[in-house]
C-alpha positions as CSV (number, residue, x, y, z in Angstrom):
1,M,0.0,0.0,0.0
2,N,2.9,2.4,0.8
3,A,4.4,1.7,-2.6
4,V,1.2,2.5,-4.3
5,I,0.7,5.8,-2.3
6,T,4.3,6.8,-3.1
7,R,3.9,6.2,-6.8
8,A,0.6,8.1,-6.9
9,A,2.0,11.0,-4.9
10,F,5.2,11.0,-7.0
11,A,3.1,11.1,-10.2
12,K,1.0,13.9,-8.9
13,F,4.2,15.8,-8.0
14,L,5.6,15.4,-11.5
15,Q,2.3,16.3,-13.3
16,P,3.1,20.0,-13.8
17,L,6.6,19.1,-15.0
18,V,5.7,16.6,-17.7
19,S,3.0,16.0,-20.2
20,T,0.4,13.3,-19.4
21,K,1.4,11.6,-22.6
22,S,5.1,11.5,-21.7
23,I,7.0,8.4,-21.2
24,L,7.6,9.2,-17.6
25,S,3.9,9.5,-16.8
26,L,3.2,6.2,-18.5
27,L,6.0,4.4,-16.6
28,L,4.6,5.8,-13.3
29,L,0.9,5.3,-13.8
30,S,0.6,2.1,-15.9
31,P,1.5,-0.3,-13.1
32,L,-1.3,1.2,-11.0
33,V,-3.8,0.8,-13.9
34,A,-2.7,-2.7,-14.5
35,H,-3.0,-3.6,-10.8
36,A,-6.6,-2.1,-10.7
37,A,-7.6,-4.0,-13.9
38,D,-6.3,-7.3,-12.6
39,T,-8.0,-7.1,-9.2
40,P,-11.6,-8.4,-9.3
41,T,-14.1,-6.1,-7.7
42,L,-17.7,-6.6,-6.9
43,N,-20.1,-4.9,-9.4
44,A,-23.5,-4.0,-7.9
45,G,-25.3,-4.1,-11.3
46,D,-24.0,-7.5,-12.1
47,T,-24.8,-8.8,-8.7
48,A,-28.3,-7.5,-8.8
49,W,-28.9,-9.1,-12.2
50,V,-27.6,-12.5,-11.0
51,L,-29.8,-12.2,-7.9
52,I,-32.8,-11.7,-10.1
53,S,-31.8,-14.5,-12.5
54,T,-31.4,-16.9,-9.6
55,A,-34.9,-16.2,-8.5
56,L,-36.1,-16.6,-12.1
57,V,-34.5,-20.0,-12.5
58,L,-36.1,-21.2,-9.3
59,L,-39.4,-19.9,-10.6
60,M,-39.0,-22.3,-13.5
61,T,-39.1,-25.3,-11.2
62,I,-41.5,-24.1,-8.5
63,P,-44.1,-23.3,-9.6
64,G,-43.3,-23.4,-13.4
65,L,-42.4,-27.0,-14.0
66,A,-44.6,-28.3,-11.2
67,L,-47.6,-26.8,-13.0
68,F,-46.4,-27.7,-16.5
69,Y,-46.1,-31.4,-15.6
70,S,-49.0,-31.7,-13.3
71,G,-51.5,-30.5,-15.9
72,M,-50.5,-33.4,-18.2
73,V,-51.1,-36.2,-15.8
74,R,-54.3,-37.8,-14.6
75,K,-56.2,-36.0,-11.9
76,K,-55.3,-38.7,-9.3
77,N,-51.6,-37.9,-9.8
78,I,-51.5,-34.1,-9.9
79,L,-50.2,-33.6,-6.3
80,G,-47.7,-36.5,-6.6
81,T,-46.3,-35.0,-9.8
82,M,-46.0,-31.6,-8.2
83,A,-44.2,-33.3,-5.3
84,H,-41.3,-34.3,-7.5
85,S,-40.5,-30.6,-8.3
86,Y,-40.9,-29.5,-4.7
87,G,-39.0,-32.5,-3.3
88,A,-36.2,-32.0,-5.8
89,T,-36.0,-28.3,-4.8
90,A,-35.7,-29.1,-1.1
91,L,-33.3,-32.0,-1.4
92,V,-31.0,-30.8,-4.1
93,S,-30.5,-27.5,-2.2
94,I,-29.0,-29.4,0.7
95,V,-27.1,-31.9,-1.4
96,W,-25.6,-29.1,-3.4
97,I,-24.3,-27.2,-0.4
98,V,-23.0,-30.3,1.4
99,L,-21.0,-31.7,-1.5
100,G,-22.5,-31.1,-4.9
101,Y,-21.0,-27.7,-5.5
102,S,-17.5,-28.9,-4.4
103,L,-17.6,-31.8,-6.8
104,A,-18.8,-29.6,-9.6
105,F,-16.6,-26.5,-9.2
106,G,-13.9,-27.5,-6.6
107,S,-10.4,-28.6,-7.5
108,S,-8.7,-31.9,-7.0
109,D,-6.0,-34.2,-8.3
110,F,-8.6,-35.5,-10.8
111,N,-9.5,-32.0,-11.9
112,Q,-10.3,-32.9,-15.5
113,F,-13.1,-35.3,-14.4
114,V,-14.5,-34.2,-11.0
115,G,-13.9,-31.6,-8.4
116,G,-12.7,-32.3,-4.9
117,F,-13.8,-31.8,-1.3
118,D,-12.2,-28.5,-0.6
119,N,-15.6,-26.6,-0.8
120,A,-17.7,-29.2,1.0
121,L,-20.3,-27.4,3.1
122,L,-19.0,-24.3,1.3
123,S,-15.7,-24.3,3.3
124,N,-13.0,-22.0,2.1
125,I,-15.6,-19.7,0.5
126,G,-15.9,-16.3,2.3
127,L,-18.4,-13.5,2.2
128,G,-16.0,-11.4,0.2
129,D,-14.9,-14.0,-2.4
130,L,-15.9,-13.3,-6.0
131,T,-16.6,-15.3,-9.1
132,G,-16.1,-12.7,-11.8
133,T,-17.7,-9.6,-10.4
134,V,-20.4,-11.3,-8.3
135,P,-20.1,-12.9,-4.9
136,T,-19.1,-16.6,-5.0
137,L,-21.9,-17.4,-2.6
138,L,-24.4,-16.0,-5.1
139,F,-22.8,-18.0,-7.9
140,V,-23.2,-21.1,-5.7
141,T,-26.9,-20.4,-5.3
142,F,-27.3,-19.6,-9.0
143,Q,-25.8,-23.0,-9.9
144,M,-27.9,-24.7,-7.3
145,T,-31.0,-23.7,-9.2
146,F,-29.6,-25.4,-12.3
147,A,-29.1,-28.7,-10.5
148,I,-32.6,-28.4,-9.0
149,I,-34.4,-28.0,-12.3
150,T,-32.3,-30.8,-14.0
151,V,-33.7,-33.3,-11.5
152,A,-37.2,-31.9,-11.8
153,I,-37.1,-32.2,-15.6
154,L,-36.1,-35.9,-15.6
155,A,-39.0,-36.6,-13.2
156,G,-41.3,-36.0,-16.1
157,S,-40.2,-39.3,-17.6
158,I,-41.3,-41.4,-14.6
159,A,-44.5,-39.6,-13.5
160,E,-47.4,-41.6,-12.1
161,R,-45.6,-44.7,-11.0
162,I,-42.4,-44.1,-9.0
163,K,-42.2,-44.3,-5.2
164,F,-41.6,-40.9,-3.7
165,S,-39.1,-42.2,-1.2
166,S,-37.1,-44.0,-4.0
167,F,-37.2,-40.8,-6.1
168,M,-35.7,-38.8,-3.3
169,V,-32.9,-41.4,-2.8
170,F,-32.3,-41.5,-6.5
171,T,-32.1,-37.7,-6.6
172,A,-29.4,-37.4,-3.9
173,L,-27.2,-40.1,-5.5
174,W,-27.7,-38.8,-9.1
175,V,-26.8,-35.2,-8.3
176,L,-23.5,-36.4,-6.7
177,L,-22.6,-39.1,-9.1
178,V,-23.9,-37.8,-12.5
179,Y,-24.9,-34.1,-12.4
180,A,-21.9,-32.8,-10.5
181,P,-19.2,-34.6,-12.6
182,I,-20.7,-33.6,-15.9
183,C,-21.1,-30.0,-14.6
184,H,-17.4,-30.1,-13.8
185,W,-16.5,-31.3,-17.3
186,V,-18.3,-28.5,-19.0
187,W,-18.2,-25.5,-16.6
188,G,-15.9,-26.4,-13.7
189,G,-12.6,-26.5,-15.6
190,G,-12.9,-30.1,-16.8
191,W,-11.9,-31.9,-19.9
192,L,-14.8,-30.8,-22.2
193,M,-14.2,-27.1,-21.2
194,A,-10.5,-27.6,-22.0
195,D,-11.4,-29.0,-25.4
196,G,-13.5,-26.0,-26.2
197,A,-17.0,-27.4,-25.9
198,L,-19.6,-24.6,-26.0
199,D,-22.5,-24.7,-23.5
200,F,-23.6,-21.3,-22.4
201,A,-26.5,-22.2,-20.1
202,G,-26.9,-26.0,-19.9
203,G,-27.7,-27.8,-23.2
204,T,-25.5,-30.7,-22.2
205,V,-25.3,-30.2,-18.4
206,V,-29.0,-29.8,-17.9
207,H,-31.1,-30.9,-20.8
208,I,-29.2,-33.8,-22.4
209,N,-28.4,-35.0,-18.9
210,A,-32.0,-34.8,-17.7
211,G,-33.5,-36.3,-20.8
212,V,-31.1,-39.3,-20.9
213,A,-31.5,-40.0,-17.2
214,G,-35.2,-39.7,-17.5
215,I,-35.6,-42.3,-20.3
216,V,-33.2,-44.7,-18.7
217,L,-35.0,-44.5,-15.4
218,A,-38.3,-44.9,-17.2
219,A,-37.0,-48.1,-18.9
220,V,-36.0,-49.6,-15.6
221,L,-39.4,-48.7,-14.1
222,G,-41.4,-50.1,-16.9
223,K,-44.6,-48.7,-18.5
224,R,-47.6,-47.4,-16.6
225,N,-50.3,-50.0,-16.2
226,G,-52.7,-49.5,-19.1
227,Y,-50.2,-47.6,-21.2
228,N,-51.4,-47.5,-24.8
229,R,-54.6,-49.1,-23.7
230,D,-56.4,-47.0,-21.1
231,P,-57.2,-43.3,-21.6
232,M,-54.5,-41.1,-20.0
233,A,-55.5,-37.7,-21.2
234,P,-54.1,-34.6,-19.5
235,S,-56.2,-33.6,-16.5
236,N,-55.9,-29.8,-16.8
237,L,-54.1,-28.1,-19.7
238,A,-54.7,-24.7,-18.2
239,L,-52.2,-25.7,-15.5
240,T,-49.8,-26.7,-18.2
241,L,-50.1,-23.5,-20.1
242,I,-49.6,-21.4,-16.9
243,G,-46.6,-23.5,-16.2
244,T,-45.3,-22.9,-19.7
245,G,-45.6,-19.2,-19.2
246,L,-43.6,-19.3,-16.0
247,I,-41.0,-21.5,-17.5
248,W,-40.7,-19.2,-20.5
249,V,-40.2,-16.1,-18.4
250,G,-37.9,-17.9,-16.0
251,W,-35.7,-18.9,-19.0
252,F,-34.5,-15.3,-19.2
253,G,-32.8,-15.8,-15.9
254,F,-31.6,-19.3,-17.1
255,N,-29.9,-17.9,-20.2
256,G,-29.4,-14.2,-19.5
257,G,-28.1,-14.9,-16.0
258,S,-25.4,-17.2,-17.4
259,A,-23.6,-14.1,-18.6
260,L,-22.9,-13.5,-14.9
261,A,-23.1,-9.8,-15.7
262,A,-25.6,-7.1,-16.6
263,N,-24.1,-6.4,-20.0
264,A,-24.6,-6.7,-23.8
265,L,-24.1,-10.4,-23.7
266,A,-26.9,-10.9,-21.3
267,G,-29.1,-8.6,-23.5
268,N,-28.4,-10.7,-26.5
269,A,-29.1,-13.9,-24.6
270,L,-32.5,-12.6,-23.6
271,L,-33.3,-11.6,-27.2
272,V,-32.2,-14.9,-28.8
273,T,-34.1,-16.8,-26.1
274,Q,-37.3,-15.0,-27.0
275,V,-36.8,-15.5,-30.7
276,A,-36.1,-19.2,-30.4
277,A,-39.0,-19.8,-28.1
278,A,-41.4,-18.0,-30.4
279,A,-40.0,-19.7,-33.5
280,G,-40.4,-23.1,-31.8
281,A,-44.0,-22.5,-30.8
282,L,-45.0,-21.3,-34.3
283,T,-43.2,-24.2,-35.9
284,W,-45.0,-26.8,-33.8
285,F,-48.4,-25.0,-34.4
286,A,-47.7,-25.1,-38.2
287,I,-46.7,-28.8,-38.2
288,E,-49.7,-29.9,-36.3
289,K,-52.0,-27.9,-38.6
290,L,-50.4,-29.6,-41.6
291,V,-50.3,-33.1,-40.2
292,R,-53.5,-33.2,-38.1
293,G,-55.6,-30.3,-39.3
294,K,-55.6,-28.6,-35.9
295,A,-53.0,-26.7,-33.9
296,S,-53.2,-27.7,-30.3
297,V,-52.3,-25.5,-27.4
298,L,-50.3,-28.3,-25.8
299,G,-48.4,-28.5,-29.1
300,G,-47.7,-24.8,-29.0
301,A,-46.4,-25.1,-25.4
302,S,-44.2,-28.1,-26.4
303,G,-42.8,-26.1,-29.3
304,A,-41.9,-23.2,-27.1
305,V,-40.1,-25.4,-24.7
306,A,-38.3,-27.1,-27.6
307,G,-37.1,-23.7,-28.9
308,L,-36.0,-22.7,-25.4
309,V,-34.1,-26.0,-24.9
310,G,-32.4,-25.6,-28.3
311,I,-31.2,-22.1,-27.7
312,T,-29.9,-22.8,-24.2
313,P,-26.3,-23.9,-25.1
314,A,-26.1,-21.2,-27.9
315,A,-27.6,-18.1,-26.1
316,G,-24.2,-16.5,-25.6
317,F,-22.7,-17.4,-28.9
318,V,-25.3,-16.8,-31.7
319,T,-27.0,-14.0,-33.5
320,V,-30.8,-13.5,-33.9
321,A,-30.6,-15.2,-37.3
322,G,-29.0,-18.2,-35.6
323,A,-31.6,-18.2,-32.9
324,L,-34.4,-18.2,-35.5
325,A,-32.9,-21.3,-37.2
326,I,-32.3,-23.1,-33.9
327,G,-35.8,-22.5,-32.8
328,I,-37.3,-23.9,-36.0
329,I,-35.0,-26.8,-36.4
330,T,-35.2,-27.9,-32.8
331,S,-39.0,-27.8,-32.8
332,L,-39.1,-29.8,-36.0
333,V,-36.8,-32.5,-34.6
334,C,-38.6,-32.6,-31.2
335,F,-42.0,-33.0,-32.9
336,Y,-40.7,-36.1,-34.6
337,A,-39.1,-37.4,-31.4
338,V,-42.3,-36.9,-29.3
339,N,-44.7,-38.3,-32.0
340,Y,-42.6,-41.0,-33.7
341,L,-39.3,-41.8,-32.0
342,K,-41.1,-42.5,-28.8
343,R,-43.1,-45.3,-30.5
344,L,-39.9,-46.8,-31.9
345,L,-38.2,-46.8,-28.5
346,K,-41.3,-48.4,-26.8
347,I,-40.4,-46.7,-23.5
348,D,-43.1,-44.9,-21.5
349,D,-41.5,-41.5,-21.2
350,S,-44.6,-40.2,-19.4
351,L,-44.3,-36.4,-20.1
352,D,-41.7,-36.5,-22.9
353,A,-38.7,-35.3,-20.9
354,F,-36.5,-37.1,-23.4
355,G,-38.3,-36.1,-26.5
356,L,-38.2,-32.4,-25.6
357,H,-35.2,-31.9,-23.3
358,G,-32.9,-34.8,-24.3
359,V,-33.4,-34.6,-28.1
360,G,-33.7,-30.8,-27.9
361,G,-30.5,-30.5,-26.0
362,I,-28.7,-32.7,-28.5
363,V,-29.9,-30.7,-31.5
364,G,-29.1,-27.4,-29.7
365,A,-25.6,-28.5,-28.8
366,I,-24.8,-29.4,-32.4
367,L,-26.4,-26.3,-33.9
368,T,-24.4,-24.2,-31.4
369,G,-21.2,-25.4,-33.2
370,I,-22.7,-24.4,-36.6
371,F,-24.1,-21.0,-35.7
372,V,-21.5,-19.7,-33.2
373,S,-20.6,-16.2,-34.3
374,P,-17.6,-14.0,-33.6
375,A,-19.9,-11.0,-33.7
376,I,-21.3,-12.3,-30.4
377,T,-18.3,-13.9,-28.9
378,G,-16.2,-10.8,-29.6
379,K,-13.2,-12.7,-30.8
380,P,-12.1,-15.0,-33.7
381,L,-13.4,-18.5,-33.4
382,A,-10.8,-20.9,-32.0
383,L,-12.0,-23.8,-34.2
384,S,-13.4,-24.2,-37.7
385,T,-17.1,-25.0,-38.0
386,I,-16.3,-28.6,-38.6
387,G,-13.9,-28.7,-35.7
388,Q,-16.4,-27.0,-33.3
389,V,-19.2,-29.4,-34.4
390,W,-16.9,-32.3,-33.7
391,V,-16.1,-31.0,-30.2
392,Q,-19.9,-30.5,-29.6
393,L,-20.5,-34.1,-30.7
394,E,-17.8,-35.2,-28.3
395,G,-19.6,-33.6,-25.5
396,V,-23.0,-34.9,-26.5
397,F,-21.8,-38.5,-26.7
398,A,-19.8,-38.3,-23.5
399,V,-22.8,-37.0,-21.6
400,I,-25.1,-39.6,-23.1
401,I,-22.8,-42.6,-22.4
402,Y,-21.8,-41.6,-18.8
403,C,-25.2,-40.5,-17.8
404,A,-26.9,-43.6,-19.2
405,I,-24.5,-46.0,-17.5
406,V,-24.4,-44.4,-14.1
407,T,-28.1,-43.7,-14.0
408,F,-28.9,-47.3,-14.8
409,I,-26.6,-48.5,-12.0
410,I,-28.2,-46.2,-9.5
411,A,-31.7,-47.2,-10.6
412,K,-31.0,-50.9,-10.4
413,V,-29.4,-50.6,-6.9
414,I,-32.4,-48.8,-5.6
415,Q,-34.8,-51.2,-7.4
416,L,-33.0,-54.2,-5.8
417,T,-32.9,-52.7,-2.3
418,M,-35.9,-50.5,-1.5
419,G,-37.8,-50.8,-4.8
420,L,-38.6,-48.2,-7.4
421,R,-42.2,-48.6,-8.2
422,V,-45.4,-48.3,-6.3
423,T,-47.7,-51.3,-6.1
424,D,-50.3,-52.0,-8.8
425,E,-53.0,-51.1,-6.2
426,D,-51.4,-47.8,-5.4
427,E,-50.9,-47.0,-9.0
428,Y,-54.6,-47.7,-9.7
429,T,-55.6,-45.5,-6.7
430,G,-53.3,-42.7,-7.7
431,L,-50.1,-41.4,-6.1
432,D,-51.9,-38.4,-4.5
433,L,-53.9,-40.6,-2.1
434,A,-51.8,-43.7,-2.0
435,V,-48.4,-42.0,-1.4
436,H,-49.2,-38.6,0.0
437,G,-52.6,-39.2,1.7
438,E,-54.2,-36.2,-0.2
439,R,-56.3,-35.7,-3.2
440,I,-58.0,-33.0,-5.3
441,E,-61.8,-33.2,-5.2
């Protein structure tokens, strides 16, 4: 500090004697400027934006996804389906603080593959520590909401038949063994990050991860009793549409907040998010009108979600034109996945978590490599288009393979120990009454 004061005082003393453009002034003042530029400082505007974004992402899960999913199940399972979102929110919050964040963003001797234990229970993180220009404790909370919604998304694949207690045990194990390592690969300094894989807000970490885990868990659980035989029409699409609206609005925090600053990049992320969602909704409406003669409101909601999923990995890298293409293409592919691929797989993905999030995440990750623009990144591209697409595919396949294998192992262990599925009688009665002792009249 004394050296800094001395230099500053000396520069002020010499100011009348020399020009501010002189070599002497530059020699005296440039170390001070460099020191100030290299020292991270808290930015109130950035912090306020990430605070708001954190709340918006949590809004996506409760009440957004809870309403979105519950409106698509039968009346006897509305509360049980909502319980998955609320249960995930509560449990993942604790798991993330105890160990999840440390495994995702901490350092270790195996730094390329998983973090360590240095930040368990947020040890070694102080009130004044910063990540970029925002408090690290805020960054921890922001990332917590991503882990929460990932689990809530995958729950859509196994609605109406999983034991709530087993779902909670699965959630704790899955966050630590699947979500945290993959998060580390992509965002925590791991090997995919080092290879240059682009995922601005969670195309691989959240959506591919959730979609793959959901369909694997659904395969282990088996189909709902009466699937493809008994009527299983949505109980209340008004709930689904309200949930869609909350998810759509919350996605601005999901994508815009990932800039970790209130800047032009965040503004672009919001704009391309809106464009892709709108393009996705309109595309799904148009396809249904052509194929079935009527454009359903559920289809419009699904298209909007598909566009949002597709733009998530690309939001910080593409122009509006790229977002328009991503929204259209992702919606087209997801429409096929939900209506045709699902039949080929013959797996009861109850609420199409894989068809929308898994497939949409894959398409979005690949299209990010195609449409990434130096006009948005602000620097020349490190890889050619072919090279970037190859790296994106590397990330896609790595996440699919790792997630599928570990998810299957976790599911089978739980199935063999405490059981995964409710009894046939409880499934017939409905999870609301059989599992939670409540029902909607």
